[in-house]
C-alpha positions as CSV (number, residue, x, y, z in Angstrom):
1,X,0.0,0.0,0.0
2,X,1.5,3.4,-0.9
3,X,1.6,6.5,1.2
4,X,-1.2,8.2,-0.7
5,X,-3.6,5.3,-0.1
6,X,-2.8,5.4,3.6
7,X,-3.6,9.1,3.6
8,X,-6.9,8.5,1.8
9,X,-7.8,5.6,4.2
10,X,-7.0,7.8,7.2
11,X,-8.7,11.0,6.2
12,X,-11.6,10.1,3.8
13,X,-14.1,9.2,6.6
14,X,-13.2,12.3,8.6
15,X,-15.2,15.5,8.2
16,X,-12.0,17.5,8.4
17,X,-8.3,16.7,7.7
18,X,-6.9,19.4,10.1
19,X,-7.7,21.6,13.0
20,X,-10.8,23.8,13.3
21,X,-14.4,23.2,12.6
22,X,-17.5,24.8,11.1
23,X,-17.6,27.6,13.7
24,X,-14.0,28.6,12.8
25,X,-14.8,28.6,9.1
26,X,-17.9,30.7,9.7
27,X,-15.8,33.1,11.8
28,X,-13.2,33.4,9.1
29,X,-15.9,34.2,6.6
30,X,-17.1,37.0,8.9
31,X,-13.7,38.4,9.6
32,X,-12.8,38.4,5.9
33,X,-15.9,40.5,5.3
34,X,-17.5,38.0,2.9
35,X,-21.3,38.3,2.6
36,X,-24.2,37.7,0.2
37,X,-24.4,41.2,-1.4
38,X,-23.4,39.6,-4.7
39,X,-22.5,36.1,-6.0
40,X,-18.9,35.1,-5.4
41,X,-16.6,32.8,-7.3
42,X,-14.3,31.0,-4.9
43,X,-11.4,28.5,-5.3
44,X,-11.0,26.3,-2.2
45,X,-7.5,25.1,-2.7
46,X,-6.4,21.9,-0.8
47,X,-10.0,21.3,0.1
48,X,-9.6,17.7,1.4
49,X,-13.0,16.1,1.8
50,X,-14.8,19.5,1.7
51,X,-15.6,20.6,5.2
52,X,-14.8,24.3,4.3
53,X,-16.3,23.9,0.8
54,X,-19.6,22.9,2.2
55,X,-19.7,25.7,4.8
56,X,-18.8,28.3,2.1
57,X,-21.6,27.0,-0.2
58,X,-24.2,26.9,2.6
59,X,-23.2,30.3,4.0
60,X,-22.5,32.4,0.9
61,X,-24.1,33.1,-2.5
62,X,-21.0,31.5,-4.1
63,X,-19.9,29.1,-6.8
64,X,-16.9,27.1,-5.4
65,X,-14.2,25.2,-7.3
66,X,-12.9,22.6,-4.8
67,X,-9.3,21.6,-5.6
68,X,-7.5,18.6,-4.3
69,X,-4.9,16.2,-5.8
70,X,-6.7,13.1,-4.3
71,X,-9.7,12.1,-6.4
72,X,-11.2,10.1,-3.5
73,X,-11.5,13.3,-1.5
74,X,-13.3,15.0,-4.4
75,X,-15.7,12.0,-4.6
76,X,-16.5,12.6,-1.0
77,X,-17.1,16.3,-1.6
78,X,-19.6,15.5,-4.3
79,X,-21.5,13.2,-2.0
80,X,-21.5,15.7,0.9
81,X,-22.6,18.6,-1.4
82,X,-25.5,16.4,-2.5
83,X,-26.4,15.7,1.1
84,X,-26.4,19.4,2.0
85,X,-28.3,20.5,-1.1
86,X,-25.4,22.6,-2.6
87,X,-24.2,20.3,-5.4
88,X,-25.3,22.8,-8.0
89,X,-22.7,25.4,-6.6
90,X,-19.7,23.1,-6.1
91,X,-17.5,21.7,-8.8
92,X,-14.4,19.7,-8.2
93,X,-11.0,19.9,-9.8
94,X,-8.4,17.1,-9.4
95,X,-5.0,18.8,-9.6
96,X,-2.0,19.9,-7.6
97,X,-2.1,23.3,-5.9
98,X,1.1,24.2,-7.7
99,X,-0.3,23.5,-11.2
100,X,-3.7,25.2,-11.2
101,X,-5.2,25.8,-14.6
102,X,-7.1,28.9,-13.7
103,X,-7.3,32.1,-15.7
104,X,-5.9,35.3,-14.4
105,X,-8.3,37.4,-12.3
106,X,-10.8,34.5,-12.3
107,X,-11.8,34.4,-8.6
108,X,-13.3,36.8,-6.0
109,X,-11.8,34.7,-3.2
110,X,-9.0,32.2,-2.9
111,X,-9.6,30.1,0.2
112,X,-7.1,27.6,1.7
113,X,-7.5,26.3,5.3
114,X,-4.4,24.6,6.6
115,X,-2.9,23.5,3.3
116,X,-0.7,26.2,1.8
117,X,2.2,24.7,3.7
118,X,2.2,21.8,1.2
119,X,3.4,24.2,-1.4
120,X,5.2,26.6,1.0
121,X,3.6,29.8,2.2
122,X,5.5,32.2,0.0
123,X,5.3,30.0,-3.1
124,X,1.6,29.5,-2.6
125,X,0.6,33.1,-2.0
126,X,2.8,34.3,-4.8
127,X,1.5,31.7,-7.4
128,X,-2.2,32.3,-6.4
129,X,-2.1,36.1,-6.6
130,X,-2.7,36.3,-10.3
131,X,-6.0,34.3,-10.0
132,X,-7.6,37.0,-7.9
133,X,-9.8,39.7,-9.4
134,X,-8.9,43.3,-8.4
135,X,-10.3,43.7,-4.9
136,X,-10.3,39.9,-4.4
137,X,-9.4,38.3,-1.1
138,X,-7.0,35.6,-0.1
139,X,-8.1,33.7,3.0
140,X,-5.5,31.3,4.2
141,X,-4.6,29.7,7.5
142,X,-0.9,29.1,8.2
143,X,1.0,27.6,11.2
144,X,2.5,30.6,13.0
145,X,4.7,31.1,16.1
146,X,2.8,33.0,18.8
147,X,5.8,33.9,21.0
148,X,9.5,34.6,20.7
149,X,10.4,31.8,23.1
150,X,10.0,28.2,22.1
151,X,11.2,24.9,23.6
152,X,14.3,23.7,21.8
153,X,12.8,20.3,20.9
154,X,9.7,22.0,19.3
155,X,11.8,24.5,17.5
156,X,14.1,21.7,16.1
157,X,11.2,19.6,15.0
158,X,9.5,22.5,13.1
159,X,12.7,23.8,11.6
160,X,13.2,20.3,10.1
161,X,9.6,19.7,9.0
162,X,8.6,23.2,7.9
163,X,11.4,25.7,7.8
164,X,9.0,28.5,6.7
165,X,7.3,28.5,10.1
166,X,7.6,32.0,11.5
167,X,5.7,34.8,13.4
168,X,2.6,36.4,12.0
169,X,4.6,39.7,11.3
170,X,6.9,37.8,9.0
171,X,4.0,36.2,7.1
172,X,2.4,39.6,6.7
173,X,5.6,41.0,5.2
174,X,5.6,38.2,2.7
175,X,2.1,38.9,1.7
176,X,2.8,42.7,1.3
177,X,5.8,41.9,-0.8
178,X,3.6,39.8,-3.1
179,X,1.1,42.7,-3.6
180,X,-1.5,42.0,-1.0
181,X,-2.7,44.5,1.6
182,X,-3.8,43.6,5.1
183,X,-7.5,43.6,5.9
184,X,-8.7,42.6,9.2
185,X,-11.7,43.1,11.6
186,X,-9.6,41.8,14.4
187,X,-6.0,42.3,15.3
188,X,-3.4,39.7,14.1
189,X,-4.9,36.4,14.9
190,X,-7.2,35.9,12.0
191,X,-7.2,38.0,8.9
192,X,-7.5,38.0,5.1
193,X,-5.4,39.7,2.5
194,X,-6.9,41.7,-0.3
195,X,-5.5,42.9,-3.6
196,X,-5.2,46.7,-4.1
């Protein structure tokens, strides 16, 4: 059995493949200033089995392209979208997040909960910028240090596993360098980035 099959077997029956839940996704929608004043076109990149995709479709007037490289996860999204009555607003795309076939300025929102690290934060936000319409929003979650002091064992582990881990201020600098501007309804802990 290969590693990808193990990943599928472990995560397919789970509602979510990472931390958080429906309440956190709804809160992120609110903090990003997303609402139903007009239809939105959203790409949910690294969607897994679709927990965020379904919440976005149920909460917003939106058409969502759910992207994942595992077709089994996308099959699960289709089933869940049918169960929740939003299948007409969710399409799936089987591809890697670093080889997206989207047109420039195609989306109002790029959404990625807990998955940009697979590509690397800077590489992801840089590559995805061109897919956002002017005024579009990037909503990502990223593992971030919350203090300047860390246990050496923890620091050593993360520097080996994900060298891009850093403080929020460093991540914001990366986003600004890539052309995003900071937009938040709350200080620091949860935010979205918008294009000028």
